[in-house]
C-alpha positions in Angstrom: 118.6 139.7 144.0 119.3 139.7 147.8 115.2 139.4 149.0 114.6 135.2 146.8 116.3 132.1 147.7 118.5 130.2 145.8 117.5 128.0 143.1 118.8 124.3 143.5 121.5 124.8 141.7 123.2 127.9 143.0 122.9 126.2 146.4 124.9 123.3 145.3 127.4 125.7 143.9 127.3 127.1 147.6 128.4 123.8 148.6 131.3 123.6 146.3 132.5 126.7 147.3 132.7 125.4 150.6 135.8 123.1 149.6 137.2 124.7 146.3 139.0 122.3 144.0 140.2 122.5 140.7 137.3 120.5 139.5 133.9 119.0 140.4 131.4 116.2 138.7 129.3 118.5 137.0 131.1 121.2 135.9 134.8 123.2 135.7 135.2 125.1 139.0 135.2 128.6 138.3 131.7 129.6 139.6 132.7 127.9 142.8 135.8 130.4 143.4 133.7 133.0 142.4 131.4 132.3 145.5 134.2 131.6 147.6 135.4 135.1 147.1 132.0 136.7 147.1 130.8 135.0 150.7 134.0 135.4 152.1 133.8 139.3 151.4 129.9 139.4 151.9 129.0 136.3 154.4 127.2 133.4 153.3 124.2 135.2 152.2 122.1 135.3 149.2 123.8 138.2 148.0 127.4 137.2 149.1 126.7 133.8 146.8 125.2 136.0 143.8 127.6 139.4 143.8 130.1 138.6 141.6 127.4 136.8 139.0 125.6 139.9 138.8 128.6 142.0 138.3 129.5 140.0 135.5 126.8 141.3 133.8 128.3 144.8 133.7 131.5 143.3 132.2 129.7 141.8 130.0 127.9 145.2 128.5 131.6 146.9 128.8 133.0 144.1 126.4 130.1 144.1 124.0 130.2 147.9 123.7 133.9 147.6 123.1 133.6 144.7 120.5 131.3 146.7 118.8 133.4 150.0 118.9 136.1 147.7 117.3 134.4 146.2 114.3 132.2 148.9 113.3 133.6 152.4 114.8 129.9 153.6 115.4 129.3 154.3 119.4 125.7 154.6 118.9 125.4 151.1 117.7 128.0 150.1 120.1 125.7 151.2 122.8 122.2 150.1 121.6 124.3 146.7 121.8 125.3 147.2 125.0 121.7 148.0 125.8 120.1 145.1 123.9 122.4 142.6 125.7 120.6 143.4 128.6 117.3 143.4 127.2 117.4 139.8 126.4 115.6 137.9 128.7 118.4 135.0 129.2 121.1 137.6 129.9 118.9 139.6 132.2 117.4 136.8 134.7 119.7 133.9 134.4 122.6 136.6 135.0 121.0 137.2 138.1 121.8 133.6 139.7 125.1 132.2 140.5 125.5 129.7 137.7 128.7 128.8 135.4 126.8 130.7 132.8 127.8 134.0 134.1 131.7 133.7 134.0 131.3 131.8 130.9 129.6 134.4 129.2 131.7 137.1 130.3 135.0 135.6 129.8 133.7 134.5 126.0 132.6 138.3 125.8 136.0 139.4 126.5 137.8 137.2 124.6 136.0 138.0 121.5 136.6 142.0 122.8 140.4 141.3 122.4 140.6 139.2 119.5 138.2 142.2 117.7 141.2 144.6 119.4 144.2 142.4 117.9 142.5 142.2 114.2 142.3 146.3 114.8 145.6 147.0 116.0 147.7 143.5 115.2 149.3 143.9 118.4 151.2 140.9 119.3 151.0 140.5 122.7 147.3 140.7 122.7 147.4 136.4 122.1 148.9 136.1 125.8 145.5 137.9 126.8 143.8 136.0 124.6 144.9 132.8 125.6 144.0 134.1 129.1 140.7 134.7 128.7 139.7 131.5 126.4 141.5 129.2 129.3 139.6 131.1 131.9 136.3 130.8 130.1 136.8 127.2 129.9 137.7 126.9 133.6 133.8 128.3 133.7 132.1 125.8 131.3 133.4 123.1 128.9 131.1 125.1 126.1 134.0 127.8 126.1 135.9 125.2 123.9 133.9 126.2 121.3 136.1 129.5 121.0 138.8 127.4 119.7 137.3 126.2 116.7 135.7 129.4 116.1 139.3 130.9 116.4 140.8 128.7 113.8 138.1 129.2 111.7 138.8 133.1 111.6 142.6 132.6 111.1 141.5 129.9 108.1 139.1 132.6 106.5 139.6 136.1 107.4 142.4 138.2 105.4 142.9 140.4 108.2 143.7 137.3 110.1 146.7 135.9 107.6 149.7 136.9 109.7 148.9 135.0 112.4 148.2 131.7 111.1 151.8 130.5 111.6 152.7 133.0 113.8 154.8 132.3 117.1 152.8 134.8 119.3 149.4 132.6 118.0 151.1 129.5 119.3 152.1 131.1 122.7 148.3 132.5 123.2 147.4 128.6 122.9 149.8 127.5 125.3 148.5 130.5 127.8 145.3 128.7 127.1 146.2 125.3 127.8 148.1 126.4 131.0 145.3 128.3 132.4 142.9 125.2 131.8 145.1 122.1 132.6 144.4 122.5 136.6 140.8 121.1 135.3 142.5 118.8 133.1 144.6 117.2 136.1 141.7 116.9 138.3 139.7 115.3 135.7 142.4 112.6 135.1 142.7 111.9 138.2 139.1 111.3 138.9 138.7 108.9 136.0 137.7 111.7 133.5 134.2 111.8 135.1 133.7 115.7 134.3 134.2 115.2 130.9 132.4 111.9 130.1 129.2 113.6 131.9 129.1 116.8 129.6 130.1 115.3 126.6 128.5 112.0 126.8 125.0 113.4 126.5 123.7 112.3 122.8 126.2 109.2 122.7 123.4 107.0 122.2 120.6 109.0 120.7 119.3 109.2 116.8 119.0 112.1 114.9 115.2 113.6 114.5 112.9 116.6 115.2 111.6 116.3 118.4 113.7 118.7 120.4 114.2 121.1 117.4 111.1 123.0 117.2 111.6 123.6 121.0 115.1 124.6 120.8 114.0 127.3 118.1 111.2 128.6 120.2 112.8 128.7 123.7 115.6 130.8 122.1 113.3 132.9 120.1 111.7 133.6 123.5 114.8 133.9 125.4 116.9 136.3 123.1 113.8 138.8 123.2 111.2 138.0 120.1 112.4 141.5 118.7 116.2 140.9 119.0 116.1 137.5 117.6 114.3 139.6 114.6 117.1 142.0 113.9 119.6 139.5 114.3 118.1 137.4 111.6 118.0 140.3 109.4 121.6 141.2 110.0 122.2 137.3 109.0 120.3 137.7 106.0 121.8 140.6 104.8 125.0 139.4 105.4 124.4 136.2 102.7 122.9 138.7 100.6 126.0 141.4 100.3 129.3 139.2 100.8 131.7 141.6 100.3 130.5 144.8 102.1 132.5 146.6 104.7 130.1 145.8 107.3 129.9 142.4 106.0 133.4 141.5 107.3 132.7 142.4 110.5 129.8 140.3 110.7 131.8 137.6 109.3 134.1 138.0 112.2 131.3 137.5 114.5 130.0 134.4 112.7 133.2 132.8 112.5 134.1 132.9 116.3 130.7 131.9 117.2 129.6 129.8 114.5 130.9 126.5 115.8 129.4 126.8 119.4 125.7 127.7 117.8 126.3 125.0 114.8 126.9 122.7 117.9 123.8 123.4 119.4 121.7 122.6 116.5 123.4 119.5 115.9 122.5 118.7 119.8 119.1 119.9 119.5 118.6 117.1 116.2 119.4 114.4 119.0 118.3 115.7 122.5 117.0 118.6 124.4 119.3 121.6 124.7 118.9 123.5 128.0 117.8 127.1 127.3 120.7 128.7 128.8 123.1 126.7 126.7 123.9 128.8 123.8 124.3 132.0 126.5 128.0 132.6 125.2 126.8 133.3 121.9 124.6 136.3 123.3 127.1 139.0 123.0 127.3 138.5 119.4 123.9 138.3 118.6 123.1 141.4 120.7 126.0 143.4 118.2 124.4 141.6 115.4 121.1 143.0 116.0 122.0 146.4 117.0 124.2 146.3 113.5 120.9 145.8 111.7 118.7 148.6 114.1 121.1 151.0 112.6 120.3 150.2 109.2 116.7 150.3 109.2 116.6 153.9 108.4 114.0 153.8 105.7 111.8 151.1 106.8 109.0 152.7 109.3 108.0 149.7 110.7 111.4 147.8 111.4 112.2 151.5 112.9 109.2 151.1 115.0 109.8 147.9 116.1 113.1 148.9 117.3 111.7 151.3 119.8 109.6 148.3 121.8 113.2 146.1 122.2 114.3 147.8 125.5 111.1 148.2 126.9 109.8 144.8 126.0 112.9 143.0 127.3 113.9 145.1 130.2 110.5 146.0 131.0 109.4 141.8 131.3 112.6 141.1 133.4 112.1 143.5 135.7 108.4 142.2 136.2 109.6 138.8 136.7 112.1 140.0 139.2 109.4 142.3 140.9 107.5 138.9 141.2 110.5 136.8 142.3 111.3 139.5 145.2 107.7 140.4 146.5 105.4 138.2 148.4 102.8 138.8 145.3 105.0 135.7 143.7 104.5 133.5 146.9 100.3 134.1 146.6 100.4 133.5 142.7 97.9 130.9 141.8 99.6 128.7 139.4 103.1 126.7 139.1 105.7 128.5 137.3 109.4 128.1 137.0 109.8 130.4 139.6 108.5 127.6 142.1 112.3 126.8 142.4 113.3 129.2 144.2 110.2 129.4 146.7 109.6 128.1 150.2 112.8 127.0 150.8 113.5 128.7 154.2 109.9 128.0 155.6 110.1 124.3 154.5 113.9 124.3 156.2 112.8 126.0 159.5 109.8 123.3 159.6 112.2 120.4 158.8 114.8 121.8 161.1 111.8 121.5 164.3 111.0 117.7 163.2 114.7 116.9 163.5 114.9 118.4 167.0 111.6 116.8 168.1 112.8 113.6 166.5 116.1 113.4 168.5 117.6 112.9 165.3 121.8 114.1 164.3 121.8 115.3 161.1 119.8 114.9 157.7 119.6 112.2 154.5 118.7 113.8 151.3 118.5 111.6 148.0 118.7 115.0 145.6 121.5 117.5 144.7 119.2 120.4 144.7 117.3 119.3 148.1 120.8 118.6 149.5 122.2 122.1 148.7 118.9 124.1 149.7 118.6 122.4 153.0 122.7 122.9 153.5 122.4 126.3 152.8 119.6 127.0 155.1 120.8 125.2 157.9 124.1 126.1 157.6 124.7 126.9 161.3 122.7 123.5 162.2 123.2 119.6 161.7 124.9 118.6 158.9 123.0 117.5 155.6 124.5 114.8 153.4 123.0 113.3 150.4 122.7 109.2 150.6 122.9 108.5 146.5 125.1 109.9 143.6 128.0 110.4 145.9 130.1 111.0 142.8 128.9 114.2 143.1 130.4 115.0 146.2 134.2 114.1 145.8 135.1 117.3 147.1 133.8 116.5 150.4 135.7 114.5 153.3 132.5 112.2 154.7 131.9 112.0 157.9 131.8 108.5 158.9 130.9 108.9 162.6 127.1 109.6 161.0 126.4 106.3 160.1 125.8 105.6 164.0 123.3 108.5 164.5 119.9 108.5 163.8 119.0 110.5 160.7 115.7 112.1 159.1 115.3 110.7 155.9 113.7 113.4 153.6 112.4 112.3 149.9 110.2 113.7 147.4 107.0 112.2 147.3 107.0 111.8 143.5 110.3 109.9 143.6 108.2 106.7 144.2 111.6 105.2 145.9 110.5 105.5 149.4 111.2 101.3 150.2 114.3 101.8 148.1 116.0 104.5 150.3 114.6 103.3 153.6 116.1 99.9 153.0 119.3 101.6 153.2 119.0 101.9 156.8 118.5 99.3 160.0 115.3 100.9 160.8 112.7 103.3 159.6 109.8 104.8 160.6 107.7 107.8 158.9 107.2 110.6 160.5 105.2 112.3 158.2 104.6 114.3 155.0 106.1 118.0 154.6 105.4 120.5 151.9 107.2 123.3 150.5 104.8 126.1 149.9 104.3 129.5 148.1 101.7 131.0 150.5 99.1 128.4 150.6 99.9 126.9 147.3 101.7 123.3 147.7 104.9 123.5 145.4 106.0 120.3 146.2 105.3 117.6 148.6 108.4 115.2 150.9 108.0 112.3 152.9 109.7 112.3 156.3 111.1 109.1 158.0 113.3 108.5 161.2 116.2 106.0 160.2 119.0 104.6 161.9 122.2 102.1 161.3 123.3 103.2 157.8 125.5 101.0 156.1 129.8 101.6 156.6 130.3 103.0 152.7 127.3 105.0 152.8 129.5 108.4 153.3 131.6 107.7 150.4 130.0 105.1 148.6 126.4 106.1 148.7 123.4 103.7 149.6 123.1 100.8 146.9 120.9 98.4 149.0 117.8 97.8 147.7 114.8 95.9 149.1 
């Protein structure tokens, strides 16, 4: 965790954390707040950026254990569910990085736990805590808004929720959730609803089809851990066959609360690509469903044997991948892999800084938010880094207007194919050469480096819109 570079999105969120806000272009602000807290405690280090995200896995595991105990009153099933959560490839790997999925999944799991507790003890004040957790989840990621229709489905269809359907406490919980989420709403309202438009407008112009659906199913089957996916599917199959058993009532609870999120992901996959991490909040419930199915396979030897392999396969593969990231072997691996996104940034940034000093330039201009974040993090004690396009991503910054009068290094991915466009944003440009980001001797990505000067006056706020 503390031995491999930040992925580009993490570095971008670290930039957010330097100027805490109630909202950002891409997501709600929770991950920026988390990074702000952890870096103030541990410094601007890799561990400092990731500390709270990693700790959230422990909290989520406790929530899964607690939810399972409330629903099924069986410590063995609860223990298996908590362990199997950590045997999910997405949970064990993605939760090691500082992204919005960490707080999103944690608050979703905690809300699920408290709702399960309310279902058991009928303590009205729990609605206030539920509202707080749902609101905090939405401050983490807009995906958590799907908890709201899940709660409404539970209120409408579960006989155990009957007394809460028109309760003042239920309404008060909704008010608490809205108040908790209100800073994000106010920020969006004052910024033209830009964050909502980005996240909720993804499939507006898409037509239904199956081109991404198969990819979605295969990806989730693998990221869940294929064995866990089998047991979770078995639990749902049994729920459909025996809908009125005691266990099925608790399974129904999980399906009602998580169903709207899963249904939307399927709908989205029929229109556009679903990113692998998007269904993450549903993973705690899926771990519970899988553990319930595992507890009922005593008479089936082949399923019992299969269950023995769930943790070794999931945790073992995750450990191997983390070992790959954190050791020199990852840098000498001869093939391209997803790990390339976090390899070679320190060395690349150091070589670029040497070029900057030798060229006599005062700042670094970039054209990609991931590169911007990586260079800003690695060169945080040096000269400023500013992205010259998509300036709406950087509402949180106060632009340094003096940079337009100073020479800069312009760094452009060699794959971008728009060197002339970006160079034309300046009065003068001179190509200094190419620079590669490498893993050992293997080139991950090539960049072109230009010395430029004479930026337009509005660049720090509006970006580069001049074309050749």
